[in-house]
Residue frames relative to the residue before (quaternion, step in Angstrom):
aa qw qx qy qz dx dy dz
M 1.0000 0.0000 0.0000 0.0000 0.00 0.00 0.00
R 0.3176 -0.7500 0.5526 0.1767 3.55 -0.66 1.11
L 0.2470 -0.7671 0.5781 0.1282 3.55 -0.95 0.94
K 0.3671 -0.7253 0.5386 0.2215 3.54 -1.03 0.76
N 0.2139 0.7434 -0.6107 0.1694 3.53 -0.76 1.09
K 0.2089 -0.8382 0.4959 0.0886 3.54 0.12 1.35
T 0.6682 0.5101 -0.3168 0.4392 3.60 1.08 -0.55
L 0.7013 0.4384 -0.2692 0.4934 3.61 1.19 -0.35
T 0.6604 0.5078 -0.3102 0.4580 3.58 0.90 -0.91
G 0.7997 0.2742 -0.2229 0.4855 3.55 -0.83 1.03
V 0.4642 0.6671 -0.4574 0.3609 3.60 1.25 -0.11
V 0.1439 -0.7737 0.6135 0.0656 3.57 -0.99 0.92
Q 0.1285 0.7724 -0.6055 0.1426 3.55 -0.77 1.14
P 0.6351 -0.4966 0.4023 0.4339 3.60 -1.24 0.26
L 0.5858 -0.6095 0.4110 0.3411 3.56 -1.02 0.86
S 0.6561 0.5225 -0.3370 0.4277 3.61 0.88 -0.84
Y 0.6520 0.5098 -0.3148 0.4645 3.59 1.02 -0.78
V 0.6516 0.5030 -0.3077 0.4773 3.59 0.92 -0.92
D 0.6584 0.5230 -0.3047 0.4475 3.57 0.89 -0.97
K 0.6832 0.4890 -0.2883 0.4593 3.58 0.81 -0.99
M 0.6910 0.4875 -0.2893 0.4485 3.58 0.84 -0.96
L 0.6871 0.4716 -0.2997 0.4645 3.59 0.88 -0.85
R 0.6254 0.5191 -0.3455 0.4691 3.60 1.03 -0.66
Q 0.6288 0.5250 -0.3336 0.4665 3.60 1.06 -0.70
Q 0.6840 0.4626 -0.2699 0.4952 3.58 1.20 -0.53
G 0.6460 -0.5686 0.3042 0.4085 3.59 1.28 0.23
F 0.4954 0.6596 -0.4307 0.3661 3.59 1.25 0.08
H 0.2482 -0.7264 0.6224 0.1528 3.53 -1.31 0.51
R 0.3742 -0.7367 0.5242 0.2060 3.54 -0.97 0.87
S 0.0132 -0.7580 0.6518 0.0192 3.53 -1.11 0.78
G 0.5498 0.6229 -0.4407 0.3400 3.55 -1.23 0.21
G 0.3679 -0.7601 0.4741 0.2492 3.60 1.26 -0.03
D 0.7910 -0.2389 0.2085 0.5232 3.55 -0.86 -1.00
G 0.5446 0.6085 -0.3991 0.4170 3.57 1.28 -0.09
M 0.7726 -0.3022 0.2427 0.5028 3.53 -1.24 -0.42
P 0.3844 -0.7533 0.4829 0.2273 3.59 -0.62 1.09
T 0.1012 -0.7305 0.6721 0.0669 3.49 -1.23 0.72
Y 0.2012 -0.7897 0.5725 0.0902 3.57 -0.95 0.89
D 0.0743 -0.8035 0.5905 -0.0141 3.55 -0.88 1.08
V 0.0259 -0.7428 0.6663 0.0605 3.51 -1.23 0.56
V 0.3723 -0.7151 0.5500 0.2179 3.55 -1.05 0.82
M 0.0984 -0.7714 0.6279 0.0318 3.54 -0.95 0.96
Y 0.1624 -0.7916 0.5854 0.0664 3.57 -0.77 1.06
D 0.1882 -0.7674 0.6061 0.0911 3.56 -0.90 0.97
S 0.3010 -0.7947 0.5020 0.1607 3.55 -0.30 1.27
A 0.5958 0.5832 -0.3743 0.4059 3.61 1.08 -0.59
S 0.7862 0.2683 -0.1480 0.5366 3.60 0.98 -0.79
S 0.3479 -0.7513 0.4740 0.2997 3.59 1.35 -0.11
S 0.4894 0.6454 -0.4317 0.3970 3.56 1.04 0.84
T 0.2867 -0.7459 0.5810 0.1548 3.52 -1.22 0.62
Y 0.1083 -0.7949 0.5968 0.0152 3.55 -1.03 0.91
F 0.2957 -0.7078 0.6073 0.2068 3.53 -1.32 0.40
L 0.1540 -0.7082 0.6792 0.1161 3.53 -1.05 0.87
R 0.0476 -0.8335 0.5487 -0.0452 3.57 -0.56 1.19
I 0.0931 -0.7705 0.6297 0.0347 3.55 -1.03 0.93
P 0.1956 -0.7854 0.5764 0.1122 3.60 -0.46 1.17
T 0.1321 -0.7702 0.6152 0.1043 3.57 -1.23 0.45
N 0.1880 -0.7387 0.6318 0.1411 3.52 -1.34 0.32
F 0.4666 -0.6377 0.5222 0.3208 3.56 -1.05 0.71
T 0.2900 -0.7384 0.5805 0.1834 3.57 -1.10 0.72
N 0.5797 -0.5922 0.4339 0.3535 3.55 -1.28 0.21
S 0.6347 0.5231 -0.3337 0.4606 3.56 1.26 -0.10
S 0.2056 -0.7444 0.6136 0.1647 3.54 -1.30 0.22
T 0.6591 -0.5471 0.3619 0.3679 3.55 -1.30 0.18
G 0.5531 -0.5642 0.4194 0.4472 3.59 1.21 -0.25
K 0.6790 0.4096 -0.2622 0.5499 3.54 1.33 -0.23
G 0.6123 -0.5803 0.3327 0.4215 3.56 1.27 0.28
E 0.5471 0.6225 -0.3975 0.3940 3.59 1.24 0.06
M 0.4850 -0.6621 0.4964 0.2828 3.55 -1.05 0.82
T 0.2334 -0.7315 0.6197 0.1626 3.51 -1.23 0.58
V 0.2115 -0.7617 0.5988 0.1288 3.54 -1.25 0.49
K 0.2783 -0.7149 0.6183 0.1712 3.49 -1.29 0.57
L 0.3754 -0.7434 0.5114 0.2117 3.57 -0.78 1.03
G 0.3324 -0.7493 0.5472 0.1694 3.53 -1.01 0.93
H 0.7182 -0.4044 0.3297 0.4604 3.54 -1.33 -0.27
P 0.3522 -0.7319 0.5387 0.2238 3.61 -0.69 1.02
Y 0.0209 -0.8002 0.5982 0.0384 3.54 -1.16 0.50
L 0.3200 -0.7325 0.5858 0.1335 3.49 -1.33 0.56
E 0.0719 0.8028 -0.5885 0.0634 3.57 -0.87 0.91
A 0.5273 -0.6009 0.4958 0.3392 3.52 -1.24 0.55
K 0.5679 -0.6445 0.3965 0.3239 3.56 -0.89 0.94
F 0.7553 0.4020 -0.2267 0.4654 3.59 0.79 -0.94
Y 0.6860 0.4473 -0.2938 0.4929 3.62 1.23 -0.06
M 0.2813 0.8175 -0.4781 0.1546 3.58 1.24 0.23
N 0.7712 0.3582 -0.1985 0.4874 3.63 0.97 -0.69
T 0.6493 0.4809 -0.3328 0.4862 3.57 1.19 0.35
S 0.7040 -0.4541 0.3405 0.4270 3.52 -1.33 0.13
E 0.4463 -0.7219 0.4599 0.2612 3.56 -0.84 0.95
E 0.5577 0.6262 -0.3904 0.3800 3.59 1.21 -0.24
I 0.6724 0.5464 -0.3092 0.3921 3.62 1.13 -0.44
F 0.7499 0.3092 -0.2397 0.5334 3.60 1.16 0.15
F 0.3604 -0.7246 0.5562 0.1888 3.51 -1.30 0.43
I 0.2119 -0.7492 0.6136 0.1319 3.57 -0.93 0.92
P 0.4692 -0.7012 0.4549 0.2851 3.61 -0.64 1.08
K 0.6180 -0.5731 0.4036 0.3560 3.54 -1.14 0.73
S 0.6409 0.5383 -0.3356 0.4323 3.61 0.95 -0.81
V 0.6448 0.5021 -0.3160 0.4820 3.60 1.06 -0.73
R 0.6397 0.5161 -0.3232 0.4691 3.61 0.96 -0.86
E 0.6717 0.4990 -0.3013 0.4572 3.58 0.92 -0.89
A 0.6337 0.5188 -0.3316 0.4683 3.60 1.00 -0.78
A 0.6483 0.5095 -0.3111 0.4727 3.59 1.00 -0.83
E 0.6618 0.5041 -0.3067 0.4625 3.59 0.96 -0.84
H 0.6307 0.5172 -0.3336 0.4726 3.61 1.04 -0.70
K 0.6378 0.5175 -0.3211 0.4714 3.58 0.98 -0.83
L 0.6635 0.5009 -0.3016 0.4668 3.59 0.94 -0.86
A 0.6313 0.5248 -0.3335 0.4635 3.59 1.02 -0.74
E 0.6368 0.5203 -0.3191 0.4711 3.57 1.02 -0.81
I 0.6549 0.5033 -0.3034 0.4751 3.58 0.94 -0.90
A 0.6379 0.5286 -0.3257 0.4556 3.59 0.96 -0.84
D 0.6215 0.5369 -0.3396 0.4585 3.60 1.02 -0.75
Y 0.6725 0.4923 -0.2965 0.4664 3.57 0.92 -0.88
L 0.7435 0.4426 -0.2390 0.4407 3.57 0.80 -1.00
S 0.7306 0.3964 -0.2512 0.4960 3.59 1.11 -0.44
S 0.4456 0.7061 -0.4518 0.3144 3.58 1.26 0.03
P 0.6040 -0.5867 0.4010 0.3608 3.59 -1.13 0.62
S 0.6262 0.5553 -0.3429 0.4265 3.60 1.16 -0.45
A 0.4914 0.6473 -0.4429 0.3786 3.58 1.25 -0.15
P 0.5134 -0.6524 0.4481 0.3316 3.59 -0.93 0.78
S 0.2754 -0.7770 0.5414 0.1655 3.58 -1.03 0.66
């Protein structure tokens, strides 16, 4: 399920800054040396279900001026852990889980779009 977050999608920042900030928020990086994807596991005790909140990134053609690569954040999405390889239309994500994911994304967007972020 794709989540709408206009303040996060499209943000461009140095990879080291994005990596550090997302790891501080509990995300884990995957993708090896390729385009990094960041995942965090969200557990819903009411339904005893586990979900992944995932933020994909793409390398940009620009750098920080210090030789560091920058990344552009893609559309975040939320999926049930056990349905990762099936069609997302066949399951329902509770509203409380969607709202928790959206709050987390809003917090991340605040950090990544703040003036204190390195340029």
